[in-house]
C-alpha positions as CSV (number, residue, x, y, z in Angstrom):
1,M,-6.2,-12.3,-12.1
2,T,-6.6,-10.7,-15.6
3,T,-4.6,-13.0,-17.9
4,I,-3.0,-11.7,-21.0
5,R,-1.1,-14.2,-23.1
6,E,1.8,-12.5,-24.9
7,P,3.9,-14.0,-27.7
8,K,7.5,-14.7,-26.8
9,A,10.3,-14.3,-29.4
10,D,9.7,-17.8,-30.7
11,G,6.0,-17.2,-31.1
12,T,4.7,-19.1,-28.1
13,Q,2.5,-17.7,-25.4
14,D,3.7,-17.0,-21.9
15,G,2.7,-15.6,-18.6
16,S,-0.2,-13.6,-17.0
17,R,-0.2,-10.0,-16.0
18,T,-2.0,-8.1,-13.3
19,G,-4.7,-5.8,-14.8
20,V,-4.6,-2.3,-13.3
21,M,-7.3,0.4,-13.7
22,L,-6.4,4.0,-13.0
23,A,-8.8,6.5,-11.4
24,V,-6.7,9.7,-11.3
25,V,-8.7,12.7,-12.4
26,D,-7.2,15.9,-11.0
27,F,-3.6,15.3,-12.3
28,P,-3.6,13.9,-15.9
29,M,0.2,13.9,-16.0
30,L,0.3,11.8,-12.9
31,S,-2.0,9.3,-14.6
32,T,0.3,9.3,-17.6
33,A,3.3,8.6,-15.4
34,L,1.6,5.8,-13.6
35,R,0.6,4.2,-16.9
36,S,4.2,4.4,-18.1
37,V,5.5,2.7,-14.9
38,I,2.9,0.0,-14.8
39,D,3.0,-0.9,-18.5
40,G,6.8,-1.0,-18.2
41,E,6.6,-4.1,-15.9
42,R,6.3,-7.6,-17.4
43,D,3.8,-8.8,-14.8
44,M,1.3,-5.9,-14.9
45,H,-0.5,-3.5,-17.3
46,V,-3.2,-0.9,-17.4
47,V,-6.6,-2.2,-18.5
48,G,-8.6,0.9,-18.2
49,Q,-8.8,4.5,-17.0
50,A,-11.7,6.5,-15.4
51,T,-11.6,10.2,-16.1
52,D,-14.5,11.2,-13.8
53,R,-16.6,10.0,-10.9
54,E,-19.6,9.3,-13.2
55,T,-17.8,6.7,-15.3
56,L,-15.7,5.1,-12.5
57,L,-18.1,2.2,-11.7
58,E,-18.8,1.7,-15.4
59,Q,-15.1,1.3,-16.0
60,V,-14.8,-1.1,-13.1
61,Q,-17.6,-3.2,-14.4
62,A,-16.2,-3.2,-18.0
63,T,-12.6,-4.2,-17.1
64,M,-13.0,-6.0,-13.7
65,P,-9.4,-5.1,-12.9
66,D,-7.2,-6.9,-10.4
67,V,-6.1,-3.6,-8.9
68,I,-7.5,-0.1,-8.9
69,V,-5.3,2.9,-8.2
70,L,-7.6,5.5,-6.9
71,E,-7.1,9.2,-6.2
72,C,-9.0,10.3,-3.1
73,E,-10.2,13.7,-4.4
74,S,-11.3,12.4,-7.7
75,V,-14.0,10.3,-6.1
76,G,-15.9,12.7,-3.9
77,G,-13.3,14.5,-1.8
78,F,-12.3,14.0,1.8
79,G,-14.3,12.0,4.3
80,C,-17.6,10.3,3.6
81,G,-17.3,10.7,-0.2
82,T,-14.1,8.9,-0.3
83,Y,-15.3,6.2,2.0
84,D,-18.5,5.7,0.0
85,A,-16.6,5.5,-3.3
86,I,-14.3,2.8,-2.1
87,D,-17.3,0.9,-0.7
88,E,-19.1,1.1,-4.0
89,I,-16.0,-0.1,-5.9
90,R,-15.7,-3.1,-3.6
91,A,-19.4,-3.9,-4.0
92,T,-19.1,-3.7,-7.8
93,S,-15.9,-5.8,-8.0
94,P,-15.2,-7.7,-4.7
95,E,-12.1,-9.3,-6.0
96,S,-10.4,-6.0,-7.1
97,K,-7.8,-4.7,-4.8
98,V,-7.9,-0.9,-4.1
99,I,-4.7,1.2,-3.7
100,V,-5.5,4.8,-2.7
101,L,-3.3,7.6,-3.8
102,D,-3.3,10.4,-1.3
103,C,-4.5,14.0,-1.9
104,R,-3.3,16.9,0.3
105,C,-4.1,15.5,3.8
106,A,-2.4,12.1,3.8
107,G,-2.6,11.5,7.5
108,E,-6.4,11.8,7.6
109,Q,-6.9,10.1,4.2
110,F,-4.8,7.1,5.3
111,S,-7.2,6.3,8.1
112,V,-10.3,6.9,6.0
113,A,-9.1,4.8,3.1
114,L,-8.1,1.7,5.2
115,K,-11.3,1.9,7.2
116,A,-13.2,1.9,4.0
117,G,-11.5,-1.3,2.9
118,A,-8.6,-0.1,0.8
119,H,-5.8,-2.6,0.5
120,G,-3.0,-0.1,0.1
121,F,-2.1,3.5,0.4
122,L,0.5,5.5,-1.5
123,T,1.7,9.1,-1.0
124,R,2.3,11.4,-4.0
125,E,6.0,11.2,-3.1
126,A,5.9,7.5,-4.1
127,Q,8.8,6.4,-6.3
128,Q,8.5,4.0,-9.2
129,A,9.6,1.1,-7.0
130,D,6.9,1.9,-4.4
131,I,4.1,1.8,-7.0
132,V,5.3,-1.5,-8.4
133,A,5.8,-3.0,-4.9
134,A,2.3,-1.8,-3.9
135,I,0.6,-3.5,-6.8
136,R,2.5,-6.7,-6.3
137,G,1.9,-6.6,-2.6
138,V,-1.8,-6.2,-2.6
139,T,-2.1,-8.7,-5.4
140,A,-0.3,-11.2,-3.2
141,G,-2.8,-10.5,-0.4
142,H,-0.8,-8.0,1.7
143,T,-1.7,-4.6,2.9
144,Y,0.7,-2.0,1.5
145,V,1.4,1.3,3.2
146,S,3.8,3.9,1.7
147,P,7.1,4.0,3.7
148,A,6.6,7.8,4.1
149,I,3.4,7.1,6.0
150,V,5.1,4.6,8.3
151,T,7.7,7.2,9.1
152,R,5.0,9.7,10.0
153,M,3.3,7.1,12.2
154,V,6.6,6.5,14.0
155,D,7.2,10.3,14.4
156,T,3.7,10.8,15.8
157,Y,4.2,8.1,18.3
158,V,7.5,9.5,19.4
159,R,6.0,13.0,19.9
160,R,3.0,11.5,21.7
161,S,5.3,9.7,24.2
162,P,8.2,12.2,24.9
163,D,8.6,11.0,28.5
164,A,9.1,7.3,27.7
165,G,11.9,6.0,29.8
166,L,15.2,4.9,28.3
167,D,14.7,1.5,29.7
168,D,11.8,1.1,27.3
169,P,13.0,-1.4,24.7
170,Y,11.1,0.5,21.9
171,E,13.4,3.5,22.6
172,T,16.4,1.4,21.7
173,L,15.1,0.8,18.1
174,S,16.5,2.9,15.3
175,E,14.2,4.8,12.9
176,R,14.9,2.1,10.3
177,E,14.0,-0.7,12.8
178,R,10.8,1.2,13.7
179,Q,9.8,1.4,10.0
180,I,10.5,-2.3,9.6
181,L,8.6,-3.1,12.8
182,L,5.4,-1.5,11.5
183,L,5.6,-2.9,8.0
184,A,6.3,-6.4,9.4
185,A,3.3,-6.1,11.7
186,M,1.1,-5.2,8.8
187,G,2.0,-8.4,7.1
188,H,4.7,-7.3,4.6
189,T,7.3,-10.0,3.8
190,N,11.0,-9.2,3.9
191,R,11.0,-8.9,0.1
192,D,8.1,-6.4,0.2
193,I,9.9,-4.3,2.8
194,A,13.2,-4.5,0.9
195,R,11.5,-3.1,-2.2
196,S,9.6,-0.4,-0.3
197,L,12.6,0.9,1.6
198,Q,15.1,0.2,-1.2
199,L,17.2,-2.1,1.0
200,S,18.6,-5.6,0.4
201,E,16.5,-8.5,1.8
202,Q,19.5,-9.5,4.0
203,T,19.5,-6.0,5.5
204,V,15.8,-6.2,6.2
205,H,16.2,-9.7,7.7
206,N,19.0,-8.5,10.0
207,N,17.0,-5.5,11.1
208,R,13.8,-7.5,11.7
209,A,15.8,-10.1,13.8
210,N,17.2,-7.2,15.8
211,V,13.7,-5.8,16.4
212,M,12.4,-9.2,17.6
213,E,15.4,-9.7,19.9
214,K,15.2,-6.2,21.4
215,L,11.5,-6.4,22.1
216,G,11.6,-10.0,23.2
217,L,9.2,-11.2,20.5
218,H,9.1,-14.6,18.7
219,D,6.7,-14.4,15.8
220,R,4.5,-12.0,13.8
221,V,1.4,-12.5,16.0
222,E,3.4,-11.3,19.0
223,L,4.7,-8.5,16.8
224,L,1.2,-7.4,15.8
225,R,-0.1,-7.5,19.4
226,Y,2.9,-5.4,20.5
227,T,2.3,-2.7,18.0
228,V,-1.5,-2.6,18.8
229,R,-0.8,-2.6,22.6
230,R,1.7,0.3,22.2
231,G,-0.7,2.3,20.1
232,L,1.5,2.1,17.0
233,L,-1.3,0.5,15.0
234,N,-5.0,0.8,15.3
235,P,-6.6,-2.6,14.8
236,S,-9.6,-1.0,13.1
237,T,-7.4,0.0,10.2
238,L,-5.8,-3.4,9.6
């Protein structure tokens, strides 16, 4: 982790902060907003910013950031260009975590980004708490997916299975429980989920316990197997 020692009020040094590099080209104001949010947290700060594709890898090499917030379109557009760019970043700085910021086709970019090795995915609708939670989550070794994407995944599954019987335990889950089911299966802790969905940890704990009871599951391994078996998650994107 990029370590920055900062003087406390008494002149001593304290703490380390996660170094974040921004690679947001098409929307400068968005980059400014991200910088403000990140620099406003005590445990993270912006260490660099790439303004075009040509200087992206140079900036990565120069700063070796802990986390890179990457805009899809700024690194070659949809599809192979985005995939290759993430691959290049990981080759240049294997320890850096990559959080992808969606462009205009989040459903497709989500799959491309995670298959390319991204550690997190945020939609443009992300709130300040989502950005902070994503950075902290990937730094801690978790995969972070924007709650908006989880909701779309749930909706897609429901539309794909309109004839599911009412005796199907999954059909008894509320929308909130389905969100928590997917986030938990992806490895998010109760604290991560609480921050993402703006709930209390106790609420998340209660919902998670209800999910496990309704589905007859006992641990996260069974939870993950269930979501893959039901087609809720694709193992190739985990």
